[in-house]
C-alpha positions as CSV (number, residue, x, y, z in Angstrom):
1,X,0.0,0.0,0.0
2,X,1.1,3.6,-0.7
3,X,-0.1,6.6,1.3
4,X,0.2,10.3,1.0
5,X,3.1,11.7,3.0
6,X,2.1,12.7,6.5
7,X,-1.4,11.4,6.2
8,X,-2.6,9.4,9.3
9,X,-2.3,6.2,7.3
10,X,1.3,7.1,6.3
11,X,2.1,7.8,10.0
12,X,0.7,4.4,11.0
13,X,2.8,2.7,8.3
14,X,5.9,4.6,9.6
15,X,5.1,3.4,13.1
16,X,5.2,-0.2,11.8
17,X,8.6,0.4,10.1
18,X,9.9,2.1,13.3
19,X,8.9,-0.9,15.4
20,X,10.4,-3.4,12.9
21,X,13.7,-1.6,12.8
22,X,13.9,-0.6,16.5
23,X,16.3,-3.4,17.6
24,X,18.7,-2.6,14.8
25,X,18.5,1.2,15.3
26,X,18.9,0.8,19.1
27,X,22.0,-1.3,18.7
28,X,23.6,1.5,16.6
29,X,22.3,4.4,18.6
30,X,24.6,7.3,19.2
31,X,21.9,9.2,21.1
32,X,22.1,7.9,24.7
33,X,20.7,10.8,26.7
34,X,17.2,12.0,27.4
35,X,14.6,11.9,24.7
36,X,14.6,15.0,22.5
37,X,11.2,16.3,21.3
38,X,10.8,18.7,18.4
39,X,7.5,20.1,17.2
40,X,7.1,20.4,13.4
41,X,4.8,22.7,11.4
42,X,4.6,21.6,7.8
43,X,3.2,24.3,5.5
44,X,2.1,24.4,1.9
45,X,0.5,21.0,2.1
46,X,-1.1,20.2,-1.3
47,X,-4.9,20.4,-1.0
48,X,-4.9,20.6,2.7
49,X,-4.2,22.4,5.9
50,X,-0.8,22.8,7.6
51,X,0.3,19.6,9.4
52,X,1.3,19.8,13.1
53,X,3.5,16.9,14.1
54,X,6.4,16.1,16.4
55,X,9.5,14.1,16.2
56,X,11.0,12.5,19.3
57,X,14.6,11.2,19.2
58,X,15.0,8.1,21.3
59,X,17.7,5.4,21.5
60,X,15.3,3.2,19.6
61,X,15.1,5.7,16.7
62,X,12.9,8.7,15.8
63,X,9.2,8.7,16.5
64,X,7.2,10.8,14.1
65,X,3.6,11.5,15.3
66,X,0.9,13.9,14.5
67,X,0.2,16.8,16.9
68,X,2.5,19.1,18.9
69,X,4.0,18.2,22.3
70,X,3.9,20.9,25.0
71,X,7.3,19.9,26.3
72,X,9.1,20.4,23.0
73,X,11.8,23.0,23.2
74,X,12.1,23.6,19.4
75,X,9.6,24.3,16.6
76,X,10.7,23.6,13.1
77,X,8.6,25.1,10.4
78,X,9.2,23.5,7.0
79,X,7.3,23.5,3.7
80,X,5.8,20.2,2.5
81,X,8.1,19.7,-0.5
82,X,11.2,20.2,1.6
83,X,9.9,17.9,4.4
84,X,9.1,15.2,1.9
85,X,12.5,15.5,0.2
86,X,14.3,15.4,3.5
87,X,12.3,12.6,5.2
88,X,11.3,10.3,2.3
89,X,14.1,10.9,-0.2
90,X,16.7,11.5,2.6
91,X,18.1,14.4,0.5
92,X,20.6,16.4,2.5
93,X,20.9,19.0,-0.3
94,X,17.1,19.7,0.0
95,X,17.6,20.3,3.7
96,X,20.5,22.7,3.2
97,X,18.7,24.4,0.3
98,X,15.6,24.7,2.6
99,X,17.6,26.5,5.2
100,X,19.3,28.8,2.7
101,X,16.0,29.7,1.0
102,X,14.1,30.2,4.2
103,X,11.8,27.1,3.7
104,X,13.0,25.8,7.0
105,X,13.0,27.9,10.1
106,X,13.8,26.9,13.7
107,X,12.6,28.6,16.9
108,X,14.0,27.4,20.2
109,X,17.2,25.9,21.5
110,X,18.4,23.7,18.7
111,X,22.1,24.1,19.7
112,X,21.4,23.0,23.2
113,X,19.4,20.0,22.0
114,X,22.2,18.7,19.8
115,X,24.8,19.2,22.5
116,X,26.8,22.1,21.0
117,X,27.0,23.7,24.5
118,X,24.6,26.5,23.5
119,X,26.8,27.6,20.6
120,X,25.0,29.7,18.0
121,X,28.0,29.3,15.6
122,X,26.7,27.8,12.3
123,X,30.0,25.9,11.8
124,X,29.6,24.2,15.1
125,X,26.0,23.2,14.3
126,X,27.0,21.8,10.9
127,X,30.0,19.9,12.5
128,X,27.6,18.4,15.0
129,X,25.6,16.8,12.2
130,X,28.8,15.2,10.8
131,X,27.6,14.8,7.2
132,X,31.0,14.1,5.7
133,X,30.2,15.1,2.2
134,X,27.2,12.7,1.8
135,X,24.3,13.7,-0.5
136,X,21.7,11.4,1.2
137,X,21.3,10.2,4.7
138,X,21.3,6.7,3.4
139,X,25.0,7.2,2.3
140,X,25.9,7.6,5.9
141,X,24.4,4.4,7.2
142,X,23.2,1.3,5.3
143,X,20.3,0.8,7.8
144,X,19.1,4.4,7.0
145,X,19.4,3.6,3.3
146,X,17.2,0.5,3.8
147,X,14.6,2.4,5.9
148,X,14.6,5.2,3.3
149,X,13.9,2.7,0.5
150,X,11.0,1.3,2.6
151,X,9.7,4.8,3.2
152,X,9.8,5.6,-0.5
153,X,7.9,2.3,-1.3
154,X,4.9,3.4,0.9
155,X,4.8,7.1,0.0
156,X,2.9,8.7,-2.8
């Protein structure tokens, strides 16, 4: 089955993928601290209203769910096309382009959440992501590549 990106049905299919890959992701986890919650506002959704969602980074992977969390310290606003390219296609260039063109905005304490000691230095933030010249997230990790392929197979 294929579902529209961010539809309730798509979110349910992503939950199933998350649960299936949780043991593998947990074994490779670099995030060992407290859970990190980020609210997402996806704008310019084709034929619909903005989507309010949240992502929670856990040692078992990232949970993506609909609705905002009151405890989230960060709000990321992102347009639908950039969100889809980033999440489904794992396109790092789309993410960078989104920042440069103002299609992604962040309010809150991102530097503190990613452990850059409160630095607002853009170079420190980029170094924290350690992208090493990759063009897709899948290039950084074979498991991420497999998960990305599965995401693409369920997304219209």
